[in-house]
MARKOL-161347 format. One record per residue (C-alpha): chain; x negated, y, z negated. Coordinates in steps of 0.5 Angstrom, whole numbers. Example, Ala and Ser with C-alpha at 12.3 -4.5 7.8 and 13.67 -1.06 7.14 Angstrom:
<atoms>
ATOM   chain       X       Y       Z
ATOM       A     -25      -9     -16
ATOM       A     -27      -2     -14
</atoms>
This chain:
<atoms>
ATOM   chain       X       Y       Z
ATOM       A    -188     100      79
ATOM       A    -195     100      82
ATOM       A    -198     106      87
ATOM       A    -204     104      92
ATOM       A    -207     109      96
ATOM       A    -212     108     102
ATOM       A    -215     113     107
ATOM       A    -209     117     109
ATOM       A    -202     118     106
ATOM       A    -201     115      99
ATOM       A    -197     108      99
ATOM       A    -192     106      95
ATOM       A    -190      99      93
ATOM       A    -184      97      87
ATOM       A    -184      91      84
ATOM       A    -177      88      81
ATOM       A    -175      82      77
ATOM       A    -168      79      78
ATOM       A    -165      75      72
ATOM       A    -159      72      71
ATOM       A    -152      75      70
ATOM       A    -150      74      63
ATOM       A    -143      78      63
ATOM       A    -138      79      68
ATOM       A    -138      85      72
ATOM       A    -133      90      70
ATOM       A    -130      95      76
ATOM       A    -126     102      75
ATOM       A    -124     106      80
ATOM       A    -124     114      79
ATOM       A    -121     118      83
ATOM       A    -123     126      82
ATOM       A    -123     133      87
ATOM       A    -129     136      85
ATOM       A    -131     143      88
ATOM       A    -139     144      90
ATOM       A    -142     151      89
ATOM       A    -147     153      94
ATOM       A    -150     159      94
ATOM       A    -155     160     100
ATOM       A    -157     167      98
ATOM       A    -157     172      92
ATOM       A    -158     171      84
ATOM       A    -155     165      84
ATOM       A    -158     162      90
ATOM       A    -158     154      89
ATOM       A    -161     151      95
ATOM       A    -169     153      98
ATOM       A    -171     152     106
ATOM       A    -177     147     105
ATOM       A    -179     146     113
ATOM       A    -177     151     118
ATOM       A    -173     149     124
ATOM       A    -174     150     132
ATOM       A    -170     155     135
ATOM       A    -163     155     131
ATOM       A    -165     151     125
ATOM       A    -166     145     129
ATOM       A    -170     141     124
ATOM       A    -169     145     118
ATOM       A    -170     142     111
ATOM       A    -167     144     105
ATOM       A    -167     142      98
ATOM       A    -161     143      93
ATOM       A    -158     144      87
ATOM       A    -151     145      87
ATOM       A    -146     147      81
ATOM       A    -141     142      81
ATOM       A    -134     145      78
ATOM       A    -127     142      77
ATOM       A    -123     148      80
ATOM       A    -124     152      86
ATOM       A    -124     158      82
ATOM       A    -132     159      80
ATOM       A    -130     165      74
ATOM       A    -125     160      71
ATOM       A    -127     153      73
ATOM       A    -132     148      68
ATOM       A    -138     146      70
ATOM       A    -138     139      71
ATOM       A    -146     138      74
ATOM       A    -150     138      79
ATOM       A    -151     135      86
ATOM       A    -158     135      87
ATOM       A    -161     132      94
ATOM       A    -163     135     101
ATOM       A    -160     136     108
ATOM       A    -163     136     114
ATOM       A    -160     140     121
ATOM       A    -160     134     126
ATOM       A    -157     137     132
ATOM       A    -161     142     137
ATOM       A    -155     147     136
ATOM       A    -156     148     129
ATOM       A    -148     145     128
ATOM       A    -150     138     125
ATOM       A    -153     137     118
ATOM       A    -155     130     115
ATOM       A    -154     131     107
ATOM       A    -156     126     101
ATOM       A    -155     128      94
ATOM       A    -154     125      87
ATOM       A    -149     127      83
ATOM       A    -151     128      76
ATOM       A    -145     129      71
ATOM       A    -146     133      65
ATOM       A    -139     134      63
ATOM       A    -137     128      58
ATOM       A    -130     126      62
</atoms>
């Protein structure tokens, strides 16, 4: 990966090489139910506002590191990993959010 900078913001360019596929792809389908533990305040807070929104939070941007559990009860469910990403308030009345997250699993199942 190479980075180039000129006057103004940093510009990024990525270079990729494509090689022939030497083995057949194996597809597996997994169905699971995950429970995301989101905490907006308190000692276990798992998201932070990085850009303040206008009236009713329109345009607000938050970053998150939510805990993923294998059950609905936080006291007995096992931590499976984290949902790490961001969400943006995309509607003027504050009722619609766009969310993008990577699911990072720490459990070996």
